[in-house]
N, C-alpha and C positions, 0 to 999 in steps of 0.2 A: 609544440606550443610552449612558450615560457611566460611566466608571471613575475611581477615584481616581488622582491623579498619583503614579506610582511609577516610579522611575528605571530599574530592571533589567527591562525588558519586551523579549521577543524576538518577531521576526516570522519565521515559517516558510512557505515557499511550495513546493508540489509541483505540477509541471507534468506531467500525464499524457498518455496517448495522445489523449484526447478533450477534456479540460478541465483547468482549473487549480483548486487549493485554496490558500487562504491562511489562517493562523491566528495570533492573538496569544496569547503565553504570558506569565504572570508567574511566573517560575521554572518549576515543573513543572505549573502550573495553566492550562488552556486557558480563555481568556476570551471569545474571539470567533472564528468561523470563517465564511468566505464561499467560495462556489463561483463561478467566473467563466470566461468564454471566454478562451482563451489569448491572443488579440489584445489583451485589456484588461489585460495584466500591469502595464504602467507606470501606468495609471490606478489600479489596485488598490494598488500601492506608494505612490503619492502620497497616496491616501485614508488609508491606515493611518498613515503618517508624520505626517499632519496631525492625526489623531484621538488618537494615542497617543504617549507618550514613549519611542519605540523606540531602543535603543542599538545593536543588532546583529541580523543576520538570516542566514538560510541559504536557499539555493534548490536544489531538486532537479528535474531535467527529464530524462525518459526520451526525449524527442523532440528535444532540443537547442533552442538559442535562435538567433534571428537575430542576427548580429554587431552590428547597431545597438542592439538591446535589451540585449545582453550588455554592450557598452561603456557605455551610459547607466547601467546599474545599478552597474557597477564604479566608475564615476567619481563617482556621487552618493551611494552608500549604502555602509555598513559591512557587507558581505555575504560569506559563504563560499559558494562554488559547489561543491556536493558532487560528488566524483569519486573515483577509485580511490586517490588520494594523500592524501585527507583523513584526519586522525586520527580513529579511531572507538574506542568502548569495548568492542571484542571483538577476538579474534585472527582475522584473515582468512586462511584457508589455501586459498582457491579457486585452482585451478591457473592460471586465466586471469583475474586480478583486473581487468584493464582492460576486460574484456568483461562484468563483472558489473554488472547494472542498479542504478542509484542507489536505485531504490525498494527493492530487496532489501537494499541496504546499511542503509538507514534502518530497515527492519523488524527487522533482526538487532540493530541498536543499541537499539531499544525493548526487545527481548526480553532483552538483556544487562543493561540498567538496571533493568527492572521485575521480572525473575525471575532474580536472581543465584543462581549455584550450582545451577540446575535445567536439565534438558534441555527445550528448547522447540521445538515445531513450529509455524511461522507459515504459515498458509494465506491467501494474498491472492487473493480472488476478484473480479477485474476484467476487463479486456479479455482478459488471459490469466489462468490460475490458476497461481500459483507456490507451491511448497512448499519451505521453507527450514528447516533444522535447526540449532540452536545447541546444543552439548554442555554438560554441567554444568561442564566446564572452561573454559567461555567461548570455545570454538573453533568456527569455522564452516568446513565443508568444502564445502558445496553444497546442492543440492536438485533440484527438478524443475520443468518448465514445460509446461503443456498449454493447449489452447485454452479460452477462457471461454464462457459461455452464449451470448452474442450472436454470437460468432465461429463457434460450431457451427451455429447456425441459418443464418448467412449462407453458410457452406460448403455445406450441404445445397441451399440455393437456387441459388448460383452455379455449382456444379460438376455440377448435374443439369439435365435438360431441362424437367421438369414439376413439380418440388417447390416449393411456394410459400415466400415469406419470412415467417417467423413470429417472434413475440416470446413470451417466457416467460409462462406462466399459473400461477396459484397452485396449482391442482389438477394433480397429476401422475398420469396414468392408468398402471396396472400394465401393461395390455395395450391398445394402441390399436385401436379398431375402425373408424377412418377414417384417411385419409392424414395429416390434421393431428394427430389424437390420437396416432398412431403416431410422428410426428416428436417431439411433446412428450415422449412416453414415452421415446424413445430418447436425446434430448438431456438431459432433466432427471434421468431415472433413471440415465443413464450417468454424469453429473457426481456425483450423490449417492453412488452406489456407488464411484466412483473416489476420492472424498475419504474415505469410510468405510474403503476398503481400505487406503489409505495410512496413515491414522491407526492402524488395527489392526496393520499391519505394523510401524510404529515403536514402538507400545506393547508389542508382543511382544518387542522388543529392549530396551526400558527402561520398567519399569512406572511410574516416577516422571514420565513425560512430561507436560508442560503443552501443551495445544493452543490456539492463538489463531486465530480466524477474523476476517479484516478485508477491506476492499475494497468496492467498489460493491454487490456482491451479498450482503453480509453478512446483512442482515435477512432477505432471501428464503431463503437457504440455511440459516441457523441454525435455522429452524423445521422444516426437512426432516431434519436430521441427528439420529441416535440417540446418537452419541458425546458424551461430555462435553467441551465447549468453552467458551472465553471469547470471546464476541463483542465485538470492539473496533473499531468503524468508524474511529476516529481514530488507530489504532496507528501508521500511517506518520508522520503529523504529530508525534505524540509522539516517535517516533524521531528525526526531524530536529531537534526541539528538544533531545533528549539529546545529539546530536552537537554542536550549537552550544554547549551548556553545557560539554561535555567539552573543546572547543577553547579555551574562555576560562577554564577553571579556573586558579586561581593555582598 
């Protein structure tokens, strides 16, 4: 696939717990996205810079980078490395900002830019499930973190003697009539009810609340939830792009 030669193209990269994602934006428009193994980061960078007229980029990594990789990117590319000191488009009032995950920073940035002057609850359903709230005054105080779907299945298997290691299935039994179906019921109903409960709790405090669901399990969970949500699988990448634009504004 080829794109017209445009000078102001951005590259955003998110390194998560299990894999990496890279995306090219023209201003706020996402043009191309790839998912890659974390060890292939430099190859991906080289590919995108060859194929697109990229002028600047941003990298977010929840797991950290090897020093050799960090040095190579810093020396060869015009990149921002997202951290607690990076300028963002919201007021960060988290009591321990240096411990705040860069993924959560990116998500709050997307919320601030895309839903100005509205209270926004962002639910990121990945390895962990994070809940983060941005107020209508554009202030961020914090949120919550709980185990994700796969982590719950692994915990049941690893911390018991006889329970098998399962993966999610589309149908969620209300009551399990076998050990496996009981595990599916407990894990999946537990997560759905947890999410619904937190949404209800926050809507009770502010009826104008906008709810965003993102992360690797977005498509799976969005079909199970009764609450009104916006399903945005690329919200974190869009947030990284928002931070990049915010830092290079005149």
